[in-house]
PAKEVO-350096 format. One record per atom (N, C-alpha, C): residue number from 1; residue in one letter; atom name; x, y, z. Coordinates in steps of 0.001 Angstrom, whole numbers, always signed. Layout:
BEGIN
(NUM; a; CA; (X; Y; Z))
...
***
This chain:
BEGIN
(1; m; N; (+103071; -27313; +158764))
(1; m; CA; (+102138; -28229; +159133))
(1; m; C; (+100961; -27552; +159733))
(2; v; N; (+99874; -27918; +159293))
(2; v; CA; (+98478; -27323; +159756))
(2; v; C; (+98077; -28331; +160753))
(3; l; N; (+97762; -27935; +161940))
(3; l; CA; (+97049; -28957; +162864))
(3; l; C; (+95542; -28679; +162888))
(4; s; N; (+95029; -29817; +163102))
(4; s; CA; (+93464; -29837; +163021))
(4; s; C; (+93005; -29142; +164342))
(5; s; N; (+91763; -28860; +164247))
(5; s; CA; (+91181; -28018; +165481))
(5; s; C; (+91171; -28764; +166802))
(6; g; N; (+91053; -30036; +166721))
(6; g; CA; (+91013; -31064; +167807))
(6; g; C; (+92553; -31108; +168351))
(7; k; N; (+93520; -31121; +167413))
(7; k; CA; (+94928; -31169; +167896))
(7; k; C; (+95217; -29674; +168520))
(8; r; N; (+94575; -28807; +167944))
(8; r; CA; (+95105; -27295; +168638))
(8; r; C; (+94680; -27330; +169939))
(9; r; N; (+93149; -27702; +170055))
(9; r; CA; (+92467; -27646; +171389))
(9; r; C; (+93442; -28407; +172374))
(10; a; N; (+93843; -29779; +171989))
(10; a; CA; (+94743; -30624; +172862))
(10; a; C; (+95845; -29800; +173378))
(11; l; N; (+96529; -29067; +172280))
(11; l; CA; (+97949; -28562; +172630))
(11; l; C; (+97543; -27263; +173485))
(12; n; N; (+96511; -26546; +173197))
(12; n; CA; (+96219; -25408; +174235))
(12; n; C; (+95820; -25867; +175598))
(13; i; N; (+95183; -26946; +175691))
(13; i; CA; (+94881; -27492; +177175))
(13; i; C; (+96348; -28003; +177742))
(14; v; N; (+97141; -28612; +177057))
(14; v; CA; (+98617; -28963; +177512))
(14; v; C; (+99231; -27718; +177847))
(15; l; N; (+99265; -26644; +176958))
(15; l; CA; (+100099; -25351; +177216))
(15; l; C; (+99433; -24845; +178472))
(16; c; N; (+98221; -24794; +178852))
(16; c; CA; (+97363; -24057; +179875))
(16; c; C; (+97804; -24784; +181047))
(17; l; N; (+97975; -26287; +181129))
(17; l; CA; (+98276; -27116; +182201))
(17; l; C; (+99691; -26744; +182692))
(18; v; N; (+100685; -26684; +181549))
(18; v; CA; (+101967; -26309; +181832))
(18; v; C; (+102176; -24873; +182539))
(19; v; N; (+101522; -23820; +181907))
(19; v; CA; (+101552; -22574; +182441))
(19; v; C; (+100965; -22513; +183911))
(20; g; N; (+99745; -23184; +184184))
(20; g; CA; (+99217; -23277; +185450))
(20; g; C; (+100194; -23847; +186433))
(21; l; N; (+100868; -24978; +186031))
(21; l; CA; (+101760; -25843; +187001))
(21; l; C; (+102923; -24703; +187307))
(22; i; N; (+103390; -24052; +186432))
(22; i; CA; (+104631; -23142; +186434))
(22; i; C; (+104056; -22033; +187601))
(23; v; N; (+102949; -21554; +187256))
(23; v; CA; (+102414; -20502; +188319))
(23; v; C; (+102255; -21117; +189667))
(24; l; N; (+101801; -22336; +189768))
(24; l; CA; (+101443; -22827; +191086))
(24; l; C; (+102781; -23121; +191749))
(25; i; N; (+103785; -23524; +191062))
(25; i; CA; (+105039; -23593; +191690))
(25; i; C; (+105796; -22355; +192170))
(26; i; N; (+105488; -21153; +191554))
(26; i; CA; (+105906; -19988; +191650))
(26; i; C; (+105333; -19446; +193020))
(27; v; N; (+103990; -19657; +192981))
(27; v; CA; (+103259; -19050; +194100))
(27; v; C; (+103506; -19901; +195437))
(28; l; N; (+103804; -21131; +195399))
(28; l; CA; (+104238; -22030; +196427))
(28; l; C; (+105530; -21728; +196886))
(29; v; N; (+106711; -21354; +196011))
(29; v; CA; (+108018; -21105; +196408))
(29; v; C; (+107889; -19629; +197002))
(30; i; N; (+107129; -18650; +196639))
(30; i; CA; (+106790; -17335; +197271))
(30; i; C; (+106307; -17663; +198729))
(31; a; N; (+105210; -18454; +198796))
(31; a; CA; (+104441; -18602; +199985))
(31; a; C; (+105546; -19365; +200993))
(32; v; N; (+106357; -20318; +200641))
(32; v; CA; (+107327; -20757; +201576))
(32; v; C; (+108488; -19790; +201784))
(33; a; N; (+108884; -18895; +200972))
(33; a; CA; (+109917; -18083; +201279))
(33; a; C; (+109542; -16797; +202197))
(34; m; N; (+108235; -16733; +202295))
(34; m; CA; (+107592; -15445; +203146))
(34; m; C; (+107306; -16027; +204428))
(35; q; N; (+107522; -17355; +204865))
(35; q; CA; (+107320; -17772; +206058))
(35; q; C; (+108405; -17324; +206946))
(36; p; N; (+108095; -17166; +208530))
(36; p; CA; (+109112; -16605; +209370))
(36; p; C; (+110440; -17364; +209332))
(37; n; N; (+111573; -16819; +209567))
(37; n; CA; (+112827; -17486; +209435))
(37; n; C; (+113088; -18173; +210944))
(38; e; N; (+112263; -18066; +212088))
(38; e; CA; (+112340; -18697; +213032))
(38; e; C; (+111047; -19145; +213688))
(39; f; N; (+111017; -20095; +214423))
(39; f; CA; (+109817; -20620; +215202))
(39; f; C; (+109942; -20721; +216641))
(40; q; N; (+108846; -20607; +217247))
(40; q; CA; (+108789; -20821; +218729))
(40; q; C; (+107522; -21563; +219277))
(41; v; N; (+107595; -22556; +220057))
(41; v; CA; (+106645; -23250; +220696))
(41; v; C; (+106708; -23168; +222233))
(42; s; N; (+105609; -22962; +222739))
(42; s; CA; (+105583; -22983; +224209))
(42; s; C; (+104410; -23305; +224855))
(43; r; N; (+104537; -24038; +226032))
(43; r; CA; (+103382; -24642; +226702))
(43; r; C; (+103635; -24495; +228199))
(44; s; N; (+102611; -24185; +228977))
(44; s; CA; (+102940; -24241; +230340))
(44; s; C; (+101798; -25067; +231226))
(45; v; N; (+102147; -25326; +232576))
(45; v; CA; (+101200; -26044; +233386))
(45; v; C; (+101517; -25519; +234925))
(46; k; N; (+100378; -25470; +235608))
(46; k; CA; (+100554; -25324; +236978))
(46; k; C; (+100594; -26601; +237868))
(47; v; N; (+101853; -26645; +238515))
(47; v; CA; (+102052; -28033; +239349))
(47; v; C; (+101957; -27723; +240809))
(48; e; N; (+101012; -28293; +241404))
(48; e; CA; (+100806; -28367; +242987))
(48; e; C; (+102089; -28873; +243574))
(49; a; N; (+103203; -28275; +243506))
(49; a; CA; (+104557; -28865; +244240))
(49; a; C; (+105471; -27641; +244032))
(50; p; N; (+106370; -27663; +244827))
(50; p; CA; (+107458; -26414; +245038))
(50; p; C; (+108374; -26695; +243809))
(51; p; N; (+109119; -25501; +243276))
(51; p; CA; (+109978; -25770; +242334))
(51; p; C; (+111174; -26792; +242647))
(52; e; N; (+111478; -26919; +244049))
(52; e; CA; (+112608; -27946; +244284))
(52; e; C; (+112097; -29171; +244226))
(53; v; N; (+110769; -29487; +244196))
(53; v; CA; (+110358; -30870; +243803))
(53; v; C; (+110373; -31213; +242210))
(54; v; N; (+109977; -30198; +241637))
(54; v; CA; (+109748; -30428; +240108))
(54; v; C; (+111125; -30377; +239307))
(55; f; N; (+111862; -29218; +239586))
(55; f; CA; (+113128; -29060; +238864))
(55; f; C; (+114035; -30358; +238729))
(56; p; N; (+114174; -31076; +239729))
(56; p; CA; (+115249; -32174; +239463))
(56; p; C; (+114705; -33134; +238468))
(57; h; N; (+113460; -33496; +238222))
(57; h; CA; (+113037; -34280; +237146))
(57; h; C; (+113300; -33953; +235661))
(58; v; N; (+113558; -32492; +235711))
(58; v; CA; (+114132; -32166; +234329))
(58; v; C; (+115517; -31897; +234256))
(59; n; N; (+116075; -31631; +235249))
(59; n; CA; (+117675; -31191; +235343))
(59; n; C; (+118474; -32377; +235205))
(60; q; N; (+117825; -33658; +235312))
(60; q; CA; (+118655; -34974; +235057))
(60; q; C; (+118124; -35774; +234029))
(61; f; N; (+118765; -36095; +233044))
(61; f; CA; (+118194; -36619; +231940))
(61; f; C; (+117725; -38052; +232195))
(62; a; N; (+118341; -38736; +233072))
(62; a; CA; (+117880; -40077; +233337))
(62; a; C; (+116370; -40284; +233910))
(63; a; N; (+116039; -38990; +234600))
(63; a; CA; (+114700; -38905; +235241))
(63; a; C; (+113676; -38705; +234022))
(64; w; N; (+114026; -38476; +232846))
(64; w; CA; (+113093; -38028; +231754))
(64; w; C; (+112390; -39079; +231263))
(65; e; N; (+112768; -40462; +231701))
(65; e; CA; (+112143; -41521; +231296))
(65; e; C; (+110757; -41606; +231790))
(66; k; N; (+110662; -41131; +232939))
(66; k; CA; (+109360; -41007; +233747))
(66; k; C; (+108161; -40094; +233135))
(67; w; N; (+108630; -39115; +232434))
(67; w; CA; (+107734; -38176; +232062))
(67; w; C; (+107571; -37651; +230670))
(68; s; N; (+108837; -37751; +230125))
(68; s; CA; (+108968; -37209; +228470))
(68; s; C; (+108247; -38073; +227659))
(69; p; N; (+107487; -37367; +226717))
(69; p; CA; (+106629; -37978; +225777))
(69; p; C; (+107485; -38656; +224583))
(70; y; N; (+108716; -38149; +224413))
(70; y; CA; (+109574; -38565; +223376))
(70; y; C; (+110282; -40130; +223833))
(71; e; N; (+110226; -40299; +225052))
(71; e; CA; (+110800; -41505; +225715))
(71; e; C; (+109935; -42730; +225109))
(72; k; N; (+108536; -42509; +224635))
(72; k; CA; (+107671; -43586; +224373))
(72; k; C; (+107525; -43873; +222907))
(73; l; N; (+108433; -42966; +222058))
(73; l; CA; (+108218; -43204; +220577))
(73; l; C; (+108799; -44345; +220027))
(74; d; N; (+110004; -44639; +220759))
(74; d; CA; (+110597; -45977; +220361))
(74; d; C; (+111046; -46805; +221479))
(75; p; N; (+110434; -47876; +222016))
(75; p; CA; (+110663; -48704; +223189))
(75; p; C; (+112134; -49090; +222892))
(76; n; N; (+112670; -49287; +221807))
(76; n; CA; (+114020; -49924; +221735))
(76; n; C; (+115058; -48900; +221324))
(77; m; N; (+114744; -47583; +221661))
(77; m; CA; (+115652; -46402; +221469))
(77; m; C; (+116956; -46800; +222304))
(78; l; N; (+118078; -46501; +221614))
(78; l; CA; (+119365; -46551; +222317))
(78; l; C; (+119787; -45165; +222831))
(79; k; N; (+120106; -45159; +223950))
(79; k; CA; (+120306; -44054; +224694))
(79; k; C; (+121735; -44067; +225380))
(80; s; N; (+122525; -42791; +225506))
(80; s; CA; (+123568; -42854; +226474))
(80; s; C; (+123840; -41529; +227120))
(81; l; N; (+124181; -41659; +228288))
(81; l; CA; (+124338; -40355; +229154))
(81; l; C; (+125837; -40038; +229311))
(82; e; N; (+126089; -38808; +229061))
(82; e; CA; (+127735; -38282; +229242))
(82; e; C; (+127625; -37167; +230033))
(83; g; N; (+128697; -36781; +230626))
(83; g; CA; (+129108; -35703; +231647))
(83; g; C; (+128477; -36019; +232892))
(84; p; N; (+128197; -34688; +233547))
(84; p; CA; (+127697; -34930; +235022))
(84; p; C; (+126294; -35519; +235015))
(85; e; N; (+125764; -36192; +236042))
(85; e; CA; (+124679; -36711; +236042))
(85; e; C; (+123510; -35849; +235941))
(86; a; N; (+123637; -34551; +236420))
(86; a; CA; (+122507; -33514; +236512))
(86; a; C; (+123333; -32284; +236044))
(87; g; N; (+122345; -31288; +235713))
(87; g; CA; (+122886; -29666; +235590))
(87; g; C; (+123728; -29493; +234130))
(88; q; N; (+124379; -28341; +234393))
(88; q; CA; (+125117; -28031; +233018))
(88; q; C; (+126068; -29163; +232781))
(89; g; N; (+126347; -29224; +231474))
(89; g; CA; (+127173; -30152; +230914))
(89; g; C; (+126617; -31689; +230931))
(90; a; N; (+125586; -31803; +231206))
(90; a; CA; (+124748; -33151; +231144))
(90; a; C; (+124444; -33474; +229736))
(91; v; N; (+124755; -34707; +229161))
(91; v; CA; (+124542; -34878; +227604))
(91; v; C; (+123561; -36271; +227463))
(92; m; N; (+122570; -36022; +226764))
(92; m; CA; (+121984; -37363; +226513))
(92; m; C; (+122130; -37528; +224913))
(93; r; N; (+122466; -38502; +224442))
(93; r; CA; (+122358; -38809; +222957))
(93; r; C; (+121371; -40218; +222904))
(94; w; N; (+120702; -40117; +221739))
(94; w; CA; (+119716; -41137; +221306))
(94; w; C; (+119776; -41501; +219888))
(95; s; N; (+119243; -42641; +219455))
(95; s; CA; (+119114; -43045; +218188))
(95; s; C; (+118022; -44027; +218278))
(96; g; N; (+116966; -43884; +217390))
(96; g; CA; (+115811; -44396; +217424))
(96; g; C; (+115250; -44801; +216059))
(97; n; N; (+114141; -45216; +215958))
(97; n; CA; (+113176; -45426; +214809))
(97; n; C; (+112988; -44217; +214129))
(98; g; N; (+112290; -44066; +213148))
(98; g; CA; (+111846; -42907; +212377))
(98; g; C; (+111083; -42007; +213082))
(99; n; N; (+110322; -42276; +214236))
(99; n; CA; (+109574; -41451; +215021))
(99; n; C; (+110421; -40749; +216094))
(100; a; N; (+111397; -41406; +216549))
(100; a; CA; (+112249; -40972; +217507))
(100; a; C; (+113392; -40185; +216936))
(101; g; N; (+113966; -40707; +215747))
(101; g; CA; (+114992; -40006; +215135))
(101; g; C; (+116273; -40126; +215987))
(102; a; N; (+117164; -39240; +215647))
(102; a; CA; (+118423; -39397; +216431))
(102; a; C; (+119033; -37876; +216654))
(103; g; N; (+119676; -37944; +217740))
(103; g; CA; (+120235; -36646; +218155))
(103; g; C; (+120814; -36362; +219562))
(104; s; N; (+121038; -35331; +219944))
(104; s; CA; (+121622; -35111; +221243))
(104; s; C; (+120937; -33843; +222099))
(105; t; N; (+120769; -33879; +223458))
(105; t; CA; (+120408; -32886; +224208))
(105; t; C; (+121457; -32480; +225187))
(106; t; N; (+121908; -31271; +225377))
(106; t; CA; (+122811; -30904; +226261))
(106; t; C; (+122440; -29869; +227240))
(107; i; N; (+122506; -29875; +228478))
(107; i; CA; (+122233; -28813; +229350))
(107; i; C; (+123457; -27757; +229342))
(108; i; N; (+122843; -26533; +228784))
(108; i; CA; (+124130; -25482; +228666))
(108; i; C; (+123953; -24517; +229907))
(109; q; N; (+122752; -24432; +230578))
(109; q; CA; (+122931; -23614; +231760))
(109; q; C; (+121686; -24345; +232672))
(110; s; N; (+122004; -24263; +233913))
(110; s; CA; (+121038; -24669; +234815))
(110; s; C; (+121077; -23909; +236096))
(111; n; N; (+119956; -23233; +236476))
(111; n; CA; (+119857; -22301; +237618))
(111; n; C; (+118847; -22961; +238395))
(112; p; N; (+119329; -23565; +239616))
(112; p; CA; (+118705; -24343; +240453))
(112; p; C; (+117134; -23787; +240864))
(113; n; N; (+116134; -24709; +240426))
(113; n; CA; (+114894; -24188; +240937))
(113; n; C; (+113991; -23159; +239977))
(114; e; N; (+114881; -22522; +239019))
(114; e; CA; (+114443; -21516; +238188))
(114; e; C; (+114405; -21838; +236760))
(115; s; N; (+115489; -22204; +236134))
(115; s; CA; (+115359; -22583; +234827))
(115; s; C; (+116629; -23462; +234295))
(116; i; N; (+116073; -24117; +233198))
(116; i; CA; (+117055; -24967; +232567))
(116; i; C; (+117206; -24724; +230988))
(117; q; N; (+118302; -24445; +230486))
(117; q; CA; (+118353; -24073; +229007))
(117; q; C; (+119156; -25365; +228351))
(118; i; N; (+118567; -25825; +227258))
(118; i; CA; (+119057; -27078; +226645))
(118; i; C; (+119345; -26880; +225183))
(119; d; N; (+120437; -27237; +224714))
(119; d; CA; (+120573; -27402; +223216))
(119; d; C; (+120211; -28537; +222743))
(120; l; N; (+119237; -28592; +221774))
(120; l; CA; (+118742; -29928; +221112))
(120; l; C; (+119312; -30029; +219770))
(121; e; N; (+120061; -30816; +219451))
(121; e; CA; (+120539; -30961; +218152))
(121; e; C; (+120035; -32348; +217568))
(122; m; N; (+119147; -32247; +216356))
(122; m; CA; (+118692; -33415; +215692))
(122; m; C; (+119609; -33625; +214703))
(123; t; N; (+119747; -34922; +214489))
(123; t; CA; (+120589; -35310; +213146))
(123; t; C; (+119666; -36165; +212114))
(124; e; N; (+118435; -36775; +212728))
(124; e; CA; (+117606; -37512; +211898))
(124; e; C; (+116082; -37358; +212503))
(125; p; N; (+115108; -37209; +211740))
(125; p; CA; (+114913; -37500; +210378))
(125; p; C; (+115406; -36196; +209602))
(126; m; N; (+115574; -35138; +210230))
(126; m; CA; (+116102; -33896; +209546))
(126; m; C; (+116925; -33217; +210503))
(127; a; N; (+118034; -32573; +209965))
(127; a; CA; (+118750; -31784; +210974))
(127; a; C; (+118432; -30584; +211277))
(128; c; N; (+118436; -30275; +212575))
(128; c; CA; (+118156; -29092; +213143))
(128; c; C; (+118701; -28773; +214572))
(129; d; N; (+119029; -27511; +214877))
(129; d; CA; (+119665; -27057; +216067))
(129; d; C; (+118753; -26216; +216864))
(130; n; N; (+117969; -26543; +218115))
(130; n; CA; (+117019; -25800; +218526))
(130; n; C; (+117337; -25227; +220006))
(131; d; N; (+116839; -24258; +220435))
(131; d; CA; (+116893; -23964; +221936))
(131; d; C; (+115838; -24266; +222815))
(132; v; N; (+116018; -25028; +223918))
(132; v; CA; (+114923; -25570; +224694))
(132; v; C; (+115181; -24722; +226140))
(133; l; N; (+113967; -24491; +226554))
(133; l; CA; (+114091; -23787; +227896))
(133; l; C; (+112938; -24164; +228705))
(134; f; N; (+113219; -24637; +230175))
(134; f; CA; (+112365; -24829; +231041))
(134; f; C; (+112303; -23921; +232046))
(135; t; N; (+111175; -23287; +232340))
(135; t; CA; (+111392; -22261; +233587))
(135; t; C; (+110390; -22866; +234509))
(136; f; N; (+110629; -22382; +235900))
(136; f; CA; (+110030; -22853; +237073))
(136; f; C; (+109746; -21587; +237791))
(137; q; N; (+108480; -21169; +237814))
(137; q; CA; (+107989; -19860; +238457))
(137; q; C; (+107187; -20067; +239697))
(138; r; N; (+107631; -19924; +240907))
(138; r; CA; (+106982; -20352; +242006))
(138; r; C; (+105727; -19487; +242104))
(139; e; N; (+104555; -19943; +242482))
(139; e; CA; (+103496; -19590; +242288))
(139; e; C; (+102489; -20070; +243830))
(140; g; N; (+102636; -19247; +244726))
(140; g; CA; (+102192; -19774; +246039))
(140; g; C; (+102969; -20812; +246579))
(141; t; N; (+102160; -22202; +246886))
(141; t; CA; (+103033; -23454; +247118))
(141; t; C; (+103338; -24311; +245966))
(142; g; N; (+102741; -23757; +244946))
(142; g; CA; (+102920; -24633; +243513))
(142; g; C; (+104064; -23859; +242613))
(143; t; N; (+104285; -24229; +241451))
(143; t; CA; (+105103; -24106; +240409))
(143; t; C; (+104572; -23824; +238898))
(144; l; N; (+104675; -22858; +238292))
(144; l; CA; (+104250; -22724; +236864))
(144; l; C; (+105473; -23148; +236121))
(145; v; N; (+105287; -24234; +235364))
(145; v; CA; (+106328; -24690; +234475))
(145; v; C; (+106301; -24534; +233134))
(146; t; N; (+107070; -23760; +232597))
(146; t; CA; (+106831; -23543; +230941))
(146; t; C; (+108083; -24238; +230247))
(147; w; N; (+107719; -24957; +229128))
(147; w; CA; (+108608; -25574; +228307))
(147; w; C; (+108465; -24848; +227038))
(148; s; N; (+109499; -24420; +226504))
(148; s; CA; (+109542; -23751; +225088))
(148; s; C; (+110514; -24294; +224392))
(149; m; N; (+110535; -23939; +223014))
(149; m; CA; (+111670; -24343; +222001))
(149; m; C; (+111391; -23266; +220932))
(150; k; N; (+112898; -22849; +220511))
(150; k; CA; (+112636; -21971; +219435))
(150; k; C; (+114028; -22358; +218677))
(151; g; N; (+113836; -21939; +217105))
(151; g; CA; (+114771; -22298; +216464))
(151; g; C; (+114825; -21762; +214973))
(152; k; N; (+115880; -21692; +214286))
(152; k; CA; (+115882; -21018; +213071))
(152; k; C; (+115215; -22014; +211853))
(153; v; N; (+114611; -21554; +210886))
(153; v; CA; (+113999; -22258; +210020))
(153; v; C; (+114519; -22129; +208385))
(154; d; N; (+115114; -23001; +207921))
(154; d; CA; (+115668; -22918; +206368))
(154; d; C; (+114448; -23114; +205637))
(155; f; N; (+114793; -23008; +204229))
(155; f; CA; (+113745; -23229; +203174))
(155; f; C; (+112987; -24488; +203178))
(156; v; N; (+113715; -25639; +203432))
(156; v; CA; (+113011; -26898; +203600))
(156; v; C; (+112038; -26859; +204766))
(157; a; N; (+112739; -26416; +205932))
(157; a; CA; (+111762; -26437; +207053))
(157; a; C; (+110654; -25479; +206972))
(158; k; N; (+110900; -24401; +206251))
(158; k; CA; (+109606; -23494; +206047))
(158; k; C; (+108426; -24196; +205377))
(159; f; N; (+108744; -24942; +204199))
(159; f; CA; (+107903; -25829; +203592))
(159; f; C; (+107232; -26650; +204565))
(160; f; N; (+108095; -27422; +205365))
(160; f; CA; (+107408; -28242; +206370))
(160; f; C; (+106512; -27721; +207300))
(161; h; N; (+106987; -26601; +207882))
(161; h; CA; (+106056; -25688; +208584))
(161; h; C; (+104712; -25072; +207943))
(162; l; N; (+104836; -24973; +206688))
(162; l; CA; (+103679; -24398; +205955))
(162; l; C; (+102563; -25800; +205791))
(163; v; N; (+103168; -26906; +205556))
(163; v; CA; (+102294; -27936; +205545))
(163; v; C; (+101726; -28471; +206835))
(164; f; N; (+102702; -28690; +207767))
(164; f; CA; (+102301; -29053; +209310))
(164; f; C; (+102211; -28107; +210097))
(165; d; N; (+101309; -28272; +211030))
(165; d; CA; (+101138; -27312; +212279))
(165; d; C; (+102122; -27456; +213179))
(166; v; N; (+103254; -27024; +213168))
(166; v; CA; (+104375; -27505; +214058))
(166; v; C; (+104033; -26970; +215480))
(167; d; N; (+103486; -25870; +215600))
(167; d; CA; (+102985; -25503; +217111))
(167; d; C; (+102211; -26450; +217608))
(168; k; N; (+101181; -27019; +216862))
(168; k; CA; (+100338; -28055; +217509))
(168; k; C; (+100850; -29210; +217673))
(169; m; N; (+101704; -29708; +216645))
(169; m; CA; (+102394; -30968; +216768))
(169; m; C; (+103395; -31197; +218118))
(170; c; N; (+104345; -30087; +218015))
(170; c; CA; (+105274; -30009; +219246))
(170; c; C; (+104326; -29709; +220464))
(171; g; N; (+103560; -28777; +220432))
(171; g; CA; (+102856; -28260; +221648))
(171; g; C; (+102214; -29267; +222274))
(172; d; N; (+101354; -30228; +221373))
(172; d; CA; (+100717; -31393; +222055))
(172; d; C; (+101516; -32199; +222865))
(173; q; N; (+102848; -32505; +222311))
(173; q; CA; (+103813; -33431; +222939))
(173; q; C; (+104233; -32687; +224208))
(174; f; N; (+104513; -31272; +224244))
(174; f; CA; (+104844; -30541; +225295))
(174; f; C; (+103938; -30650; +226373))
(175; t; N; (+102614; -30553; +225930))
(175; t; CA; (+101470; -30497; +227017))
(175; t; C; (+101380; -32154; +227684))
(176; e; N; (+101609; -33069; +226914))
(176; e; CA; (+101678; -34397; +227551))
(176; e; C; (+102770; -34505; +228406))
(177; g; N; (+103929; -34115; +228147))
(177; g; CA; (+105181; -34179; +228959))
(177; g; C; (+104822; -33307; +230181))
(178; l; N; (+104432; -32105; +230140))
(178; l; CA; (+104238; -31182; +231203))
(178; l; C; (+102987; -31949; +232142))
(179; t; N; (+102101; -32620; +231576))
(179; t; CA; (+101009; -33202; +232343))
(179; t; C; (+101594; -34597; +233136))
(180; n; N; (+102666; -35226; +232431))
(180; n; CA; (+103088; -36364; +233150))
(180; n; C; (+104076; -35710; +234232))
(181; l; N; (+104817; -34573; +234082))
(181; l; CA; (+105797; -33997; +234929))
(181; l; C; (+104788; -33590; +236055))
(182; k; N; (+103635; -32947; +235992))
(182; k; CA; (+102877; -32549; +237005))
(182; k; C; (+102337; -33742; +237841))
(183; e; N; (+102086; -34891; +237185))
(183; e; CA; (+101530; -35931; +237885))
(183; e; C; (+102569; -36461; +238947))
(184; i; N; (+103736; -36801; +238275))
(184; i; CA; (+104904; -37311; +239249))
(184; i; C; (+105375; -36301; +240305))
(185; s; N; (+105379; -35017; +240044))
(185; s; CA; (+105778; -34018; +241031))
(185; s; C; (+104788; -34068; +242085))
(186; e; N; (+103521; -34063; +241671))
(186; e; CA; (+102561; -33679; +242652))
(186; e; C; (+102503; -35041; +243622))
(187; k; N; (+102665; -36237; +243082))
(187; k; CA; (+102615; -37277; +243903))
(187; k; C; (+103591; -37422; +244961))
(188; q; N; (+105007; -36996; +244541))
(188; q; CA; (+106183; -36780; +245305))
(188; q; C; (+105865; -35753; +246210))
(189; a; N; (+105342; -34575; +246045))
(189; a; CA; (+105116; -33673; +246901))
(189; a; C; (+104174; -34236; +247946))
(190; a; N; (+103216; -34975; +247752))
(190; a; CA; (+102025; -35422; +248580))
(190; a; C; (+102599; -36382; +249641))
(191; v; N; (+103695; -36999; +249490))
(191; v; CA; (+104528; -37995; +250346))
(191; v; C; (+104942; -37288; +251540))
(192; p; N; (+104543; -37616; +252557))
(192; p; CA; (+104989; -36863; +253857))
(192; p; C; (+106516; -37204; +253959))
(193; t; N; (+107266; -36143; +254484))
(193; t; CA; (+108712; -36185; +254790))
(193; t; C; (+108949; -36480; +256114))
(194; s; N; (+110028; -37406; +256750))
(194; s; CA; (+109990; -37652; +258166))
(194; s; C; (+111231; -36997; +258641))
***
């Protein structure tokens, strides 16, 4: 069967589109595969309060309601606290809307007024297991507080990281939380003790 020139042109256009789409998919797969296998986000703030004032606000999950940006993602979020009230072994589990997701945080190491290491396990909207670290470095009469998070990145997460600026997205939330933590810590430090 002989195709007319118009049909040949249409067939050539379709073939070019199919080949172009295949090439685009291959390039995208290669670009995603070449993304790093790990990520890290970190933000710091100088707080005009000593570590012993700042540290307890992070070391006790019940205190997070006052400063954590994640607390306001869902006002109806269900939360439960398990284990000790503060420090190593303390656990907070939550389940909320699509913004808040679901998961748990567990303090796995707590060095008073120096550092807090937390295991963050998300189950929704996507599963991940990340390491969170807060450090409290004394600087004169104040404290340099650093909030960082790192984790492994699978292929699906690599695609997500390629499309969204995870450093900015998480970093902006860390900055907001650290700003809140600074405000409440500095107010507390300014109250005279009797």
